[in-house]
N, C-alpha and C positions, 0 to 999 in steps of 0.2 A: 645523712644514715639518724636512726635516732635516737635519742638520748640513751634509749632501755638496752643499747647494744655498744656504748660505749666503753664497756668494759674488755672487747671479747678480742682486741689484740692490743692494742693503746691503753697501759693502766690509766682509767682515770677513776680518783679515791672516792669521788661523790658517788659516782655509780655502785662501787664496787661496794660501799658498804651496805647496800640489802641483798648482793649475790655475787657469787662472781660466770660467768660467761661460758659457755662451751665452744671451743674452736670449731665444733662441727656447730655451732646454731648456723640457719638456713639462709638469716638474712646477713652473714657475711662475705661478699662478693669473692671471687676467686680471680687467678692469673692473675693477667693485665689489669683488667679492673681492682684489685687486690692492690698495686702499685701506684693506683690513682688516687687511690681514698685518703686521703693526707690523715685523719684521723687513725687508718688500720695500718697505714703503709709502717712496716719497719726495714724495709730497702735492704742491706746487707747483714741485717740482724736476725733477719729469719731463718730459722735452725733448719736442720736437714729435714726432720722429721716434718717441719710447718710443710716445707717449700712441697715435700710429696703430699702431704694434705691440702692444700690449699691452689694446684698447678701449677705451683711457681719454676720445676726444676727446670732447668736452662735459659730461664728468662732472669739469671742472679749470677755473676760469678761465683765458681761453687764456695768457695769459704767462709763461712758466716763470720761476723766480725759484730763483738759487742757492741752495748750500748756508751759506754765509758772507754769506747776505740773510734767511735763515730763521733764523740764527741773533741776528741784526741785530733782526729783526719782534719775536721773542720777547723778546728784554732788551727795546723799548721798553714792549710787553706788561709786562711784567713790575713795572715800576717806574710804572707805574699803579695797580695793585692796590694795596692799601690798608695789607696785613699779611700776615707770611709765612706764615700761616694759607692764606691763598689765593695767594699763589706757592706752597704743596708741591701743594695740587690739580690749580692746573695743569700740575705737571710730573707729575705724575701720571697725569693725564694724555695728557699726550704721548708717555709712556716706551710708556702703551699704545695710540698712534696709531702711531708714527714714532720707533722705539729708538734707530735711527741720529742723526735730530736731536735728541733727548734728551741722547746722552752727546756730538755735538759738542758745545754746548750746555754741557751739567756740565762736561766736560774746558777748556772754552776758559778759568775762570775757576774753578776747584777750591776754592780758600778761600772765594768767594759763595755757592758753591752749598752743600755743607756741610753749613752750619749748617740750612739749608733742607729738603733729603731726611733728614735724618738730625738728631743732636741739637743743638740743644734744639726743633727745629717740630715731631720725628718723635711730641714726647712729647704734648702736644695735638693730635695726629691721629690717635695710638691709643686717648687720650681720651675723640674723637669719633667714632669709627672707624664705629657704625653710625646714624650722622646723615650721617656722609658718605661712607656707603658709595659708590663709581662705578662701576668693572668690576672683575671677576673678574683676580687676579693669584697668581699661586702655587697651593697644594694645603693644603684643609684638608682632616685627619684626624679622622676624630671616634673616642673609644672607643665608642660605641655601633656604629662598624665593625671591632671587633676578630676576630682570623682571615678578617679580607681585606682587609689594609692594602695587598698586592702585588697586587693587585687593580686596586684605587681607585689607587697609585701610579703603573704601566702607561698610565691614562690620562691622565697627562701626553705633549705630544707631542713631549718628545726621549727619542730614547735612550742620549746618552752625555751623562749628570752628572757632573759632573765636584764640583760644591760644593753644598751643603747649609745653610742656615743654619734652626735651629727652635728653637722656642719652645713653648711649651706656658702663655703669657700670666701667669704667677703673680704674676711680680716685675718688670715695665716699667720699666728704666729704677729712680728712687726713688718711683717713684708707683705701682707693687702690684698686685693683682689688676686690670688689665683682660680677660682673659678672649680670644676671639678677637680683639678689638681690639687685644691684641698682636702680629696679622701686620705693620704699618706699620717692626715692625724688621726682619724678615728681609729685606723688600724695599730696607729702608734701606741696610742692612748689603750686601746684595749688590750697590745699586746703587756705592755705596763700590768694591767688589771692582773692577768695570769701571773706574769714574771715576778711582781713585786708583792704581791698576797697572795694567789694561790687561787683564784677565782678561777674555778673549770671554764675551759675556752667556748664548750658547746653551748654554752650562752650567753654569748657575746654575741655581738652584730655591729659594724660598722656600718653606718648611712650616709648618703650625701644630698643634699636637699639640694637641687639643679634650677636655680630662678633667672640662667642667663650669668651676665657677666659686664661688669664695665669697666676690663681691660685690655685698649686696644689691641694689646700684642697678641693676648691669645686668640681677639677676632678675627685677625688677620693669620693667624698662624693655622697653614691648612692641616695641621696632623692635630690640633685643636680639638678634643674627644667631649665637648660639655653643649648646653645648646646656643646659638650665634645671635644672641640676640644680649642688649644692653636689658639689666637685670629687672624683674618685675616690682614694682611698690606697693603700698597705699592693702587697700580690700583685697586685691587679691593675693595678695603676700601671706596677709592674714588669715585668707582662706582658706589658703595653701598649711597655714602651719597649723591650722584648727583641724584639718583633717589627716594628716599623718599622725598629731598626738592620737586621735580618735581611734584610728587604725592600728594602731599599737596598743590602744588599751583593748581592742576586738579581738584582738589576735594574741596578744601577749600579755593578760592583764596583770601581771609579776613582774614587768617591766621595770624599772627604773632610767632614768632619759636625760644624759648628760651634754647638754647644749656646750658648743665647745666651738669658736671663732667665728661667734656672728659680730654684725658691727653694732655698735652701742645703741645706737635708733632702734636697734633690731631686739640685742640681749635683753637691753632691761622690759621693755613691755611684754617679751616672751617667758622671760623669769615670774614676771608679776602676775600673768594673767593663771601659769598652770601651779607656782610653786604649793599651791594647798587644796590644789583640784589633783594631782600625780603624785604620784611620786618623782623628781627632780629635783635637776638643778647643775646652775650654770658653771663650768669650772673656772671662766675666764674670771668671776666675777667672787664666786663664793669658794674655790679652791684655792686661788690665788690669794684671798685676801685673808683663808686659814695656815696658808702657811707663811704669809706675811707674821702673821701674830704669833706663830710657833717661832721664827725669828726672833721678834721683838720678846719674846720671853727667855729666849737663850742669851740675847744681848744684856739685859737686865740682871742675868747671872752674875754674866760681866765685871756691869757696872756700880753693884748692888744697890739698886733704885727700886723705888717702885713705878706700875703702870699707869699709876694717879700720874704721878708728876712726870709726866712723860707729852710733849707736842712735838708733832707730825707736822713736817712741808711733804707734800705729794708735786712732784712732777712729774706732769697730765695729770686730765680731768675725768677720762672717760670712766668707762664700767669697770675699769680694772681699780683702779683709783677710791671710787666711791663705795666698790662693796667690800675692800681694805677701809677705808675709813668708818662705813659704815659698823663692819665689823668689829674694828676695836673701840668705837664708842660702845657697843653693846657688851663686849668683855668690861670695859671700865663701869661702866650699871650693875650688873651684875658685881664687881668688887663695893658698890655700896658709891658709888659718884648717884648725882642724879642724871638725865639727861641732856639737859646743857648743860653741863660743866663738861661733860664731856663730850659733847659737840662741838664746844672751844678749843678743845686743844685737837683738831687737826684741821688743816689748810690745802688749797688744793691752788698750782698753779698753772695753767694750760697755755694753748701759743698767743692768747690775747695776755695773759696774765694773771695776776691774782683772779681767783671766782672773790667777784665783791659781789654785795646787796646791790646796788648800782650800775652795775651791767646788764645790757639787754640782750646778750648773745645765747642765755645761758639757756639749756636745755630742761626739759622739767624734772629729770633724777639727780640734775647738776645743782639745782635752786636750792634744796636744802644744805647744803654745801657751805653757799655763799656766806663770805663772814663781813658785818659791820666797819668793814675799812675802807682808809682812801685806797683807790687804784695804787697797784703797784708792778711795771712793767717789763721789771730786771728779774731773775730770781734769785743773783745774789745779794741783790735787795730784799729781796722778803726774807732771805735767809736771816740778815743783818737785822729787818724791820719785827720778824714775828719770834729772834731765837729759837727754834728747834733745837731739839735733843735729835731730833731723828729724819733722817728728805731718806725719802722713799720712791725711786723714780720706774714710774709705767708710763711713760712718754710714746718708748718707740722709737727716740730720736739718742742719736748715739752723743757721746761726748760733752754732756752740758753739765755735765757732775766733772766741769774743769778746776782747774789749780785755786784760783778764784772765791769756787762755791765749798770746796775741802779747806781750805786755808779759813777762811770765813766761820765754818762749822768748826774749827778745831779750835780758833777762840775762841767760841763761845761757849763749848764743852769740853771736860776734860777727857772722855772716850765719847768721840761723834760718833752716827748710829749712821752706816753709810749704805743703803740696800738698793744698786742699780738694780732691778729686777726685768729688766725689757729684756726679750731675746727674740730672733738666737744671737749669738757673740758679738755681729756685726750691729746690733740695732742697742748696745749698750750703753748708759749713760758715764758708765766710765770703767777701768781695769781693773781690777782687783790694784796691781802694782801702783797704777796712782792713785786710790785710796791712801795705800799703807804711807809709801815718799811722800805725798805729799801730805800726810796727819804728823807723819815724822812714826808711825807704828803704832797713833793712837786712838785711829778709828775699830769702832768696831763693823768689819766688812761681809754682808753675804751677796751673791748677785743671782741673775735669770738661769745666765749659761755657765758654765764650769770656767773655771782659771786656774793655771797651776798655783801651786806652793810658792810665796814672796819673803825676802829675807831682804831688811832693814834694822840695821843699825848692829849686827849683828844675830840679828834673833830671826825665825823661819813661821809664819805665820801661815793658816791653811784656809782657804777661803771657803765658806761654806755657799751650797749653792741652794739657791733658795725656791725651790722645783716642786712642780706643784703635786710631784711622785709619791712623794711625804702622805698625800692627803689622800687625793681619789683614786688608789688603787684598796685601802683600808676601808672606807668608807664606800665602798663595792662591795669588797669582803663583809660589812659588818652588815648592808642591805642585802646579801644573799644569804647572810646565815641565818638571820632573824623575818627573812621577809617583810621587811620595811614597809608602812605605808604613806609614807612621808620621808624627805629630810629636811632638817630644819637649821638655822644658823648655831642653836648651843649645841647642835652637833659637831660642826666647827669649830666652836671654840673648845670643846669637849677634844677633838680631833689635835687642833694647834696644843694645845696646854701634852696631852699624849704625846706628840712626839717630841717637843723640850724636853721632855721626861727623860727620856732615854739620850739624853747629851749627857756626856760622862764631864769630869772633874780633867782628865787627861784633852779631852775634847778643847774642854776652854781653856784651857792653856796654852793650844795655840792658836788660840782665837775660832778656833770651829762652833758654829752655837747651832749645828743641825748634825743627827747624827752621821755618822760616816756612812756612805752608799753602798761601799761593800756587806753595813749589816741593815741594808732596807729592808730585808726580810722577814727579819725578827721584829725591827721596827714595825713595822706596818700590822702584824700580827698585834705586838702590845696596844697597837694604834686602835686594831679594827676589834678590840674586847672592850677598849672604853667606849667606842664609838656605839656598842652595841648594848652596853649597860647603860647606856643614856638613850636609845633605843627601845626597850624596855619599862624603865623606870617614868616614860611618857607615854607609855602605855603604846607606842606604834609598830607594838612588834605582831606580823603574825601567828607565832609559831609563840606555842607555853616556854616559860623563863624557866630554865635547866637550875640547878644548882651550882654548876661550875659551865659560865658563859666562855672561858676561855677554850674550855676541852670542846664546847658545843662549834665555833671558830676551828678551832685542829681538826673538827669529823669531816666538817665541810672543805680542805684544802684538795685542790688536784696537787697530783704527785706524778711528775715527767719520768715514766719508766714503762717498757715491755710488760704483760703479761706474761707470768712463767709455762 
């Protein structure tokens, strides 16, 4: 369906700003075709007159239901299912059948549905992708089609794509190489663009680049749906990425590309190659960095300290760790520190120990973060030697923030900051209960995956989730509203500060350093407005600056409702 038709039956407010389409539009399908058009299908909500008008009589049960009753029925159905993977599959099927109802359901309770449509449930969905595959969604671009990517992308029915989330499936969450099964990540991320920030879904396209897989279990699985070959590396891989970006620019010149779950040795150079050429960002590097920085700003409100007084030790030395460390340093320099002073406040620790200048195994992107320090091969010893105020886990290795580590942090700091950000839950460096109990309730805690409240010494703590969902959906809405030419690190710092602004004193009293996910939509609009202001300030917008930027954001929001 062309974007100009989107308001005909399923309400898309962005299109309705210009005009209301007639039900009798010649572009609207009828009968079975209408019931199989996910954007236009209303299912049992078609009125009696609409059923007669569109040739639906006899194809549906005779009594119409409102959208509200459809949502209620789905909530009842979901409650009867045994586990979240079953709920995930039901929601995927719903998205294909009736997009308006899908988003009406998700937006009715984002905090409930985010863990189902995205982490942690999406991890299991990706692992089992080939065995639970239902319906085609998004674009699969195999390296066997090199030279024809623009032709393949042109098969997508929408002609105005503004957002592509793309993966090559090599480093899905903390689960590793899942090949084409990684498609669950772009699908889930784009669903959150709409659910959490109101980005109209017709502008969103999930993409998987299939360059093979090095996962032997997938290669031997007769149900595996991707190319049965080892991953392509080197110049051929780079040429494939270049062709993809060129094809996107040719077909969708206003499109933002979000890189997702690429291996470190590909993610870093891809971002470096394109960040100053096209509208693009890497969520694992920049989105994770921004949400971590937002958590730090929230933690400082509890500890009463300054950013300049903090020292950070990372467990993990990959692109997420260097991305967070780099953004923290940038934020420190904006507060008046020199680059050298800011750089000295961060240290990284990987599988081979502390990143120090004498090591010969460091990748190029790690070398700027290497310390002039003697080697340290034990993380707890690194804590004791460097005396950090915060430890941040992005290792994807569970349980490495053990009791010794937490107790060492608690001896050094009155309010130790403990951020095990690896996800899904099975990969978290520690649990909320462990952090709070081993620190006698003094830890300022946030994690990458959700944890239940914890009671320690008669006090209940509410763990925050440092989820990138606080960052990439409002970034998307800001880019959509302003038609931004580029996405910069300063925009992520603005986003981090804006997220922290939405944390109330009541939240902080429970230990919560991120806004409640139940208020994610209002938070996203606030963050999107702040980012849009930055875009206009930096002269990166392709639309004229309005007097009221918040009103501009409101005017572009998608509303999941059927037309009258």
